[in-house]
C-alpha positions as CSV (number, residue, x, y, z in Angstrom):
1,M,0.0,0.0,0.0
2,E,1.4,3.4,-1.0
3,F,2.2,5.8,1.8
4,T,1.0,9.3,0.8
5,G,1.8,11.1,4.0
6,E,-1.9,11.4,5.0
7,R,-3.1,7.9,5.8
8,V,-1.1,6.4,8.6
9,I,0.6,3.0,7.9
10,P,2.5,1.5,10.9
11,G,6.2,1.2,10.1
12,R,6.1,3.8,7.4
13,G,6.6,7.5,7.6
14,D,7.2,9.5,10.7
15,V,6.8,7.5,14.0
16,D,5.6,10.7,15.7
17,L,2.6,10.8,13.3
18,L,1.7,7.2,14.3
19,N,2.1,8.0,18.0
20,E,-0.3,10.9,17.6
21,H,-3.0,8.6,16.3
22,R,-2.2,5.7,18.7
23,A,-2.6,8.1,21.7
24,R,-6.2,8.8,20.7
25,Y,-6.9,5.1,20.5
26,W,-5.3,4.5,23.9
27,F,-7.6,7.2,25.2
28,A,-10.7,5.6,23.6
29,R,-9.9,2.1,25.0
30,R,-11.0,3.3,28.4
31,F,-14.5,3.6,27.0
32,A,-14.5,0.4,24.9
33,S,-14.3,-2.3,27.5
34,G,-17.1,-4.8,26.9
35,K,-18.8,-2.5,24.4
36,N,-19.9,-2.7,20.8
37,V,-17.7,-0.3,19.0
38,L,-17.7,1.4,15.6
39,D,-14.4,2.8,14.3
40,A,-15.5,5.1,11.5
41,A,-12.8,5.7,8.9
42,C,-10.6,3.1,10.5
43,G,-7.9,3.3,7.8
44,T,-5.3,0.6,8.0
45,G,-6.9,-0.9,11.1
46,Y,-4.3,-0.6,13.8
47,G,-6.6,1.5,16.0
48,S,-9.5,-0.9,15.5
49,A,-7.2,-3.7,16.6
50,M,-6.3,-1.7,19.7
51,L,-10.0,-1.2,20.6
52,A,-10.7,-4.9,20.0
53,E,-8.3,-5.9,22.8
54,T,-10.9,-4.7,25.4
55,A,-14.2,-4.3,23.4
56,K,-16.9,-6.8,23.0
57,T,-17.1,-6.3,19.2
58,V,-15.4,-3.8,16.9
59,I,-16.4,-2.9,13.4
60,G,-13.8,-1.0,11.4
61,L,-15.3,0.9,8.6
62,D,-13.5,2.7,5.7
63,I,-14.2,3.6,2.1
64,S,-10.8,2.6,0.9
65,A,-10.5,-1.0,-0.3
66,D,-6.6,-0.8,-0.2
67,A,-6.7,0.3,3.4
68,L,-9.1,-2.5,4.4
69,D,-6.9,-5.1,2.5
70,Y,-3.9,-3.9,4.5
71,A,-6.0,-4.1,7.8
72,R,-7.2,-7.6,7.1
73,S,-3.7,-8.8,6.4
74,H,-2.1,-7.2,9.5
75,F,-4.8,-7.0,12.2
76,A,-7.0,-10.0,12.5
77,A,-9.0,-10.7,15.7
78,P,-12.1,-12.8,16.5
79,N,-14.2,-9.8,17.6
80,L,-13.0,-7.5,14.9
81,R,-14.8,-7.1,11.6
82,L,-13.7,-4.8,8.8
83,A,-16.2,-3.5,6.3
84,R,-16.3,-1.1,3.3
85,A,-18.9,1.7,3.4
86,D,-19.4,5.4,3.2
87,C,-19.4,7.2,6.5
88,L,-22.1,9.5,5.2
89,A,-24.5,6.6,4.8
90,L,-23.7,4.0,7.5
91,P,-25.2,0.6,6.8
92,F,-26.3,0.0,10.5
93,A,-29.5,0.2,12.5
94,A,-30.1,3.1,14.8
95,G,-28.6,2.8,18.3
96,K,-26.4,-0.2,17.4
97,F,-23.1,0.9,19.0
98,D,-22.2,1.8,22.6
99,L,-19.1,3.6,21.5
100,V,-18.3,5.3,18.1
101,V,-14.9,6.8,17.3
102,G,-14.1,9.0,14.3
103,F,-10.5,10.1,14.4
104,E,-9.1,12.6,11.9
105,I,-12.0,12.2,9.4
106,I,-14.4,15.1,9.8
107,E,-11.9,17.6,8.3
108,H,-11.8,15.5,5.1
109,L,-15.5,15.7,4.4
110,E,-17.5,18.2,2.3
111,A,-20.6,17.5,4.5
112,P,-19.4,17.2,8.1
113,E,-22.9,17.8,9.5
114,T,-24.2,14.8,7.6
115,F,-21.4,12.7,9.0
116,L,-22.1,13.8,12.6
117,A,-25.8,13.1,12.1
118,E,-25.0,9.5,10.9
119,L,-22.7,8.9,13.9
120,G,-25.4,10.2,16.2
121,R,-28.0,7.9,14.6
122,V,-26.1,4.7,15.1
123,L,-25.0,5.6,18.6
124,D,-27.0,4.2,21.5
125,P,-28.7,7.0,23.5
126,A,-26.5,6.2,26.5
127,G,-23.4,5.8,24.3
128,V,-20.4,8.0,23.8
129,L,-19.0,9.4,20.5
130,I,-15.3,10.4,20.5
131,L,-14.0,12.6,17.6
132,S,-10.7,14.2,16.9
133,T,-9.6,16.9,14.4
134,P,-6.5,19.1,14.1
135,N,-6.7,22.6,15.4
136,R,-7.0,25.0,12.4
137,F,-5.4,27.9,14.3
138,Y,-2.3,25.8,15.2
139,Y,-1.6,23.9,12.0
140,T,-2.9,26.2,9.3
141,D,-3.1,29.8,10.6
142,D,-0.1,29.9,12.9
143,R,2.2,27.5,11.1
144,G,1.0,28.1,7.5
145,E,0.8,24.4,6.7
146,I,-1.9,23.8,4.0
147,N,-3.1,20.2,3.9
148,P,-4.5,19.5,0.4
149,F,-6.5,16.5,1.7
150,H,-8.5,18.6,4.1
151,K,-11.9,20.1,3.0
152,R,-12.7,22.0,6.2
153,E,-10.7,22.6,9.3
154,F,-12.0,23.7,12.7
155,S,-10.9,26.1,15.5
156,F,-12.2,25.4,19.0
157,P,-15.3,27.6,18.6
158,E,-16.1,26.2,15.2
159,F,-15.8,22.6,16.4
160,E,-18.0,23.4,19.4
161,E,-20.6,25.1,17.2
162,I,-20.9,22.1,14.8
163,L,-21.3,19.6,17.7
164,R,-23.8,21.6,19.8
165,P,-27.0,21.0,17.7
166,L,-26.6,17.2,17.8
167,F,-25.1,16.4,21.1
168,P,-26.4,18.2,24.3
169,H,-23.4,16.9,26.4
170,R,-19.9,17.6,25.1
171,A,-16.4,17.9,26.4
172,I,-13.6,19.0,24.0
173,L,-10.2,18.1,25.3
174,F,-6.8,19.1,23.9
175,Q,-4.2,16.7,22.6
176,N,-0.7,18.2,22.7
177,H,2.9,17.1,22.5
178,V,4.3,18.0,25.9
179,S,7.8,18.2,27.3
180,A,8.3,15.6,30.0
181,L,11.0,13.6,31.7
182,A,10.6,9.9,32.1
183,I,12.6,7.6,34.4
184,S,12.1,4.1,33.1
185,G,13.9,1.3,31.4
186,P,14.1,-2.5,31.2
187,G,14.1,-2.8,35.0
188,A,11.0,-0.5,35.5
189,H,7.7,-2.1,34.6
190,L,4.4,-0.2,34.5
191,N,1.8,-1.7,36.9
192,T,-1.4,0.2,36.2
193,S,-3.3,-1.4,39.1
194,A,-0.8,0.1,41.6
195,L,-0.5,3.5,40.1
196,S,-0.6,6.3,42.7
197,A,-0.8,10.0,42.5
198,N,2.9,10.1,43.0
199,C,3.5,8.7,39.5
200,F,2.5,11.8,37.8
201,F,3.3,15.4,38.7
202,Q,2.2,18.4,36.7
203,E,3.2,22.0,37.4
204,D,0.3,24.3,36.8
205,A,1.5,27.5,38.5
206,S,2.0,29.1,35.1
207,A,-0.8,27.3,33.3
208,P,-1.9,29.3,30.1
209,S,-5.3,30.8,29.9
210,L,-8.2,28.8,28.5
211,D,-8.4,30.9,25.4
212,H,-4.6,30.5,24.8
213,A,-4.9,26.7,25.4
214,R,-7.8,26.5,22.9
215,R,-5.8,28.3,20.3
216,A,-2.5,26.5,20.9
217,A,-3.9,23.0,21.1
218,H,-2.5,20.6,18.4
219,F,-5.7,18.5,18.2
220,F,-9.2,18.5,19.7
221,V,-10.6,15.3,21.1
222,A,-14.4,15.6,21.7
223,L,-16.5,13.4,23.8
224,C,-20.2,13.7,22.9
225,S,-23.3,12.0,24.3
226,A,-27.0,12.4,24.8
227,Q,-26.4,11.7,28.5
228,P,-24.2,13.6,31.0
229,L,-20.6,12.6,30.7
230,C,-18.7,11.0,33.6
231,P,-15.6,12.7,34.9
232,I,-12.8,12.3,32.3
233,E,-9.2,11.5,33.4
234,P,-6.4,12.9,31.2
235,L,-4.1,10.5,29.4
236,L,-0.3,10.7,29.2
237,Y,1.0,8.4,26.5
238,L,4.6,7.3,26.6
239,P,5.3,5.5,23.4
240,S,8.1,3.0,23.3
241,A,9.3,4.3,19.9
242,A,9.8,7.9,20.8
243,N,12.6,10.1,22.2
244,M,11.5,13.7,22.7
245,L,15.0,15.2,22.5
246,R,16.0,13.1,19.5
247,D,12.7,13.8,17.8
248,R,13.0,17.5,18.5
249,E,16.6,17.5,17.2
250,M,15.5,15.7,14.1
251,Y,12.7,18.1,13.7
252,I,15.0,21.1,14.1
253,H,17.4,19.5,11.6
254,R,14.5,19.1,9.1
255,L,13.6,22.7,9.7
256,E,17.2,23.8,9.2
257,Q,17.2,21.9,5.9
258,R,14.0,23.5,4.9
259,I,15.3,26.9,5.8
260,A,18.5,26.2,3.8
261,E,16.4,25.1,0.9
262,K,14.3,28.2,1.2
263,D,17.4,30.4,1.5
264,A,18.8,28.8,-1.6
265,Y,15.5,29.4,-3.3
266,I,15.5,33.0,-2.1
267,L,19.0,33.4,-3.4
268,Q,17.9,32.0,-6.8
269,I,14.9,34.3,-6.8
270,Q,17.3,37.2,-5.9
271,A,19.6,36.2,-8.8
272,D,16.7,35.9,-11.2
273,Y,15.4,39.3,-9.9
274,E,18.8,40.9,-10.5
275,S,19.1,39.3,-13.9
276,K,15.7,40.6,-14.8
277,I,16.6,44.1,-13.4
278,E,19.7,44.1,-15.7
279,W,17.6,42.9,-18.6
280,A,15.1,45.7,-17.8
281,R,18.0,48.2,-17.7
282,S,19.3,46.9,-21.0
283,L,15.8,47.3,-22.5
284,E,15.7,50.8,-21.1
285,R,19.1,51.6,-22.7
286,D,17.9,50.1,-26.0
287,L,14.7,52.2,-25.6
288,E,16.7,55.4,-25.0
289,K,18.9,54.6,-28.1
290,A,15.7,54.0,-30.1
291,R,14.3,57.3,-28.9
292,A,17.5,59.1,-29.9
293,D,17.5,57.4,-33.3
294,L,13.8,58.3,-33.6
295,Q,14.7,61.9,-32.7
296,S,17.5,61.9,-35.3
297,L,15.2,60.5,-37.9
298,Q,12.5,63.0,-36.9
299,S,15.0,65.9,-37.3
300,D,16.2,64.5,-40.6
301,Y,12.7,64.1,-41.8
302,E,11.8,67.6,-40.8
303,G,15.0,68.9,-42.6
304,K,14.0,67.0,-45.7
305,V,10.4,68.3,-45.4
306,E,11.8,71.8,-45.2
307,W,14.1,71.2,-48.1
308,A,11.1,69.8,-50.1
309,R,9.1,72.9,-49.2
310,S,12.0,75.1,-50.2
311,L,12.2,73.3,-53.6
312,E,8.5,73.7,-53.9
313,R,8.9,77.5,-53.3
314,H,11.7,77.7,-55.9
315,L,9.6,75.7,-58.3
316,D,6.6,78.0,-57.7
317,K,9.0,81.0,-58.3
318,A,10.4,79.3,-61.5
319,R,6.9,78.7,-62.7
320,A,6.0,82.3,-62.0
321,D,9.1,83.5,-63.8
322,L,8.4,81.1,-66.7
323,G,4.8,82.5,-66.8
324,Q,6.2,86.0,-66.9
325,L,8.7,85.1,-69.6
326,Q,5.9,83.4,-71.6
327,K,3.8,86.5,-71.2
328,E,6.6,88.8,-72.4
329,F,7.4,86.4,-75.2
330,D,3.7,86.4,-76.3
331,E,3.6,90.2,-76.1
332,R,6.8,90.6,-78.1
333,T,5.6,88.1,-80.6
334,A,2.3,90.0,-81.0
335,W,4.4,93.3,-81.3
336,A,6.6,91.7,-84.0
337,L,3.6,90.4,-85.9
338,R,2.0,93.9,-85.8
339,L,5.3,95.3,-87.1
340,N,5.4,92.8,-89.8
341,D,1.8,93.6,-90.8
342,D,2.6,97.3,-90.7
343,L,5.7,96.6,-92.9
344,Q,3.7,94.6,-95.4
345,L,1.3,97.5,-95.6
346,L,4.2,99.8,-96.1
347,I,5.8,97.7,-98.8
348,G,2.6,97.6,-100.7
349,T,2.4,101.5,-100.9
350,R,3.4,103.5,-104.0
351,W,5.7,105.7,-101.9
352,Y,7.7,102.7,-100.7
353,R,8.3,101.5,-104.3
354,M,9.3,105.0,-105.5
355,G,11.7,105.3,-102.6
356,R,13.2,102.0,-103.2
357,N,13.6,102.6,-106.9
358,L,15.3,105.9,-106.2
359,N,17.4,104.1,-103.6
360,L,16.1,106.4,-101.0
361,I,15.2,103.6,-98.6
362,P,17.1,100.5,-97.6
363,V,16.2,97.3,-99.5
364,R,15.6,94.1,-97.4
365,P,17.9,91.2,-98.1
366,S,15.0,89.0,-99.2
367,E,14.1,91.6,-101.9
368,R,17.7,91.8,-103.3
369,D,17.6,88.1,-104.3
370,D,14.0,88.4,-105.7
371,P,14.2,89.2,-109.4
372,S,10.7,90.3,-109.5
373,S,11.2,93.0,-106.9
374,P,11.8,96.6,-108.1
375,G,15.1,96.9,-106.2
376,S,16.8,94.0,-108.0
377,R,16.8,95.8,-111.3
């Protein structure tokens, strides 16, 4: 079965993640002794098997066939039955179970109200429902971790609000990783029947306010019932596969790695930014050059336009001068024609012929060569 990081598989992934889930099942075992129990969204079945150690019967229910196959191959017990079904439509009669648990499932659902209504329906009126969900303020708002598998997350007021309409009696506890010192080992064996108040000591002189505790809680564990709840004892889970300092050091190391990766990413972004700034500056220089070239072209264009206009003015003047010359030429041609007409009239007169014959007037060259003219004789 593939480990995605969301569904817990014992022996795979972070042991701390498994311990978080096992602690909730250890807490629920107190209420399971001799009871008919439903483990809604049981996943790979390790929690259902823990409940079956003290319960009368346990039904582990999940919608994933792969998860149930894993559970059947790893956690078999005579009083444990695993079934595939949708938690929004439970295939059970009303009031069938004395204890119903639903750990880390409500935040995955589009319709959490329908889910709660179904759990309430199959719960015996005197039974207890135990739910858990991560605190939205702690995981998402404060730490900025976005879980892509979650549809809706809850703060304490939001969790209380969604539970109130269906369950008149509720107690929402906080599940946290706490700093503690344990003195134990191979020679020290836990005897639960002989536990005394001296086994546990909690300093509460500087206990945080309730509002702070609600916001800072890692997970909420809610006990719900139609009947008043009995006093609830806290649980301190000391897993065998855990070392607080080692886990903290590993967590810090992972954080340092992530910080180093983010620093490298920031440096890469900075280099990309500087490269783009230089590219933008280069574009700006090219733009300035293009503007200068455009200005030069504009000036050259304006000079050529002025030159063309000057040529046009000279051409207009030449046209005017040519017109004036044409006018003078026409006038002089008309004057010459009039003189020629007057000359022809003069030549045709008797006085002209007498003057020419007497050589009193000059003879035109054309008349000297003309034998018929009087001046040629």
